[in-house]
C-alpha positions in Angstrom: 150.7 94.4 -23.2 148.0 96.4 -22.4 147.3 96.9 -18.7 143.5 96.8 -17.8 143.8 98.6 -14.7 144.9 101.6 -16.5 142.8 101.0 -19.6 140.0 98.9 -21.3 138.7 97.3 -18.6 135.6 99.1 -17.6 133.6 96.4 -15.7 130.9 97.3 -13.2 128.5 95.5 -10.6 124.9 95.9 -10.2 124.4 94.8 -6.8 120.4 95.0 -7.7 120.8 92.4 -10.2 119.7 89.1 -10.0 122.8 87.6 -10.9 125.5 87.1 -8.5 128.4 89.8 -8.6 130.9 86.7 -8.8 128.7 86.1 -12.0 128.8 89.6 -13.3 132.3 89.8 -13.1 133.1 86.4 -14.9 130.9 87.2 -17.6 131.8 90.8 -18.0 135.3 89.4 -18.7 134.2 86.5 -21.0 132.4 88.8 -22.9 135.4 90.9 -23.4 137.6 88.2 -24.5 134.8 87.0 -26.7 134.1 90.3 -28.5 137.7 91.0 -28.4 137.8 94.4 -26.9 139.9 92.3 -24.0 142.8 91.1 -26.5 145.2 88.1 -25.5 148.1 89.6 -23.1 145.9 92.1 -21.8 147.0 92.3 -17.8 144.1 92.3 -15.4 144.0 93.9 -12.2 145.1 92.3 -9.1 142.2 90.3 -7.2 142.5 92.6 -4.4 142.6 95.8 -6.5 140.0 95.1 -8.3 138.0 94.1 -5.5 138.6 97.3 -4.1 137.4 98.9 -7.1 134.3 97.1 -7.5 134.0 97.3 -3.7 133.5 93.6 -3.7 134.8 90.6 -1.1 138.4 89.6 -2.4 137.0 86.1 -2.0 134.5 87.1 -4.7 136.6 88.3 -7.5 139.1 85.4 -6.7 136.2 82.8 -7.3 135.4 84.7 -10.8 139.2 84.9 -11.6 139.2 80.8 -10.5 136.3 79.9 -12.8 137.6 82.3 -15.6 141.0 80.3 -15.5 139.2 76.9 -15.4 137.8 78.1 -18.5 141.0 79.0 -20.4 139.8 82.7 -20.3 142.5 83.8 -18.4 145.6 82.7 -17.3 147.8 83.4 -14.0 151.6 83.8 -14.1 152.5 83.6 -10.7 154.2 86.9 -9.0 154.1 88.5 -13.0 149.8 88.4 -12.6 146.9 87.4 -14.4 146.7 88.0 -18.2 143.8 86.9 -20.8 144.7 83.6 -22.3 145.4 83.2 -26.2 142.4 81.6 -27.6 141.5 79.5 -30.6 143.3 76.6 -32.2 147.2 75.9 -31.6 148.5 77.8 -34.5 146.2 80.9 -34.0 147.3 80.6 -30.1 151.2 81.0 -31.4 150.3 83.5 -33.4 148.4 85.4 -30.9 151.5 85.4 -28.6 153.9 86.2 -31.2 151.8 89.4 -32.1 151.9 90.3 -27.9 155.7 89.7 -27.5 156.2 91.9 -31.1 153.9 95.0 -29.8 155.8 94.8 -25.9 159.0 94.8 -28.1 158.0 97.8 -30.4 156.3 99.6 -27.1 159.9 99.1 -25.6 161.8 100.3 -28.8 159.5 103.6 -29.1 157.7 102.8 -31.7 153.9 104.3 -32.5 151.3 102.0 -33.8 151.5 103.1 -37.5 155.2 102.1 -37.4 154.7 98.9 -36.2 151.7 98.3 -38.4 154.0 99.4 -41.0 156.6 96.9 -40.1 154.2 93.8 -40.1 152.6 94.7 -43.6 155.8 95.1 -45.1 157.0 91.5 -43.6 154.0 90.2 -44.4 154.1 91.3 -48.7 158.0 90.3 -48.2 156.5 86.4 -47.5 154.2 85.8 -50.9 
C-alpha cells in the first residue's frame, strides 16, 4: 500500500483563492483519484497530520474527509487509517482489492515491482 504521507500526495492550499480550503483539499484528492495518481488502497495522512502539514484547522481537514467519504472516494478503516476506496463496478472493485492485496504481499516478501509484474503477466498468460 502506498502511504500518501511519504509519497505521491502533494497537496497545497492557496489561501488567497476564492475556493474555501476545505473545497480545495476535497477537489485535489478527488482529482487525484480520478486521474489515477491516487490509486485505490493509498493510505492518506491522518486528519491531524494533514492539518499540520497544510497549516489548516483540524476541523477543515475533517470536513473534507467526511465529504470525500460520503462520495465514496475514500474510506476510513478505524484505527488502520483512511484510504482511497476501490472504484467502478463491483468486478472492477474486487480486482482492485485483489491487486492491492497482491502488491502488499509481494512487497512484504521483498520482491521488486518488475518481478511482481512478471508474475502477474505469467499468470494471465496461463489463463488464456
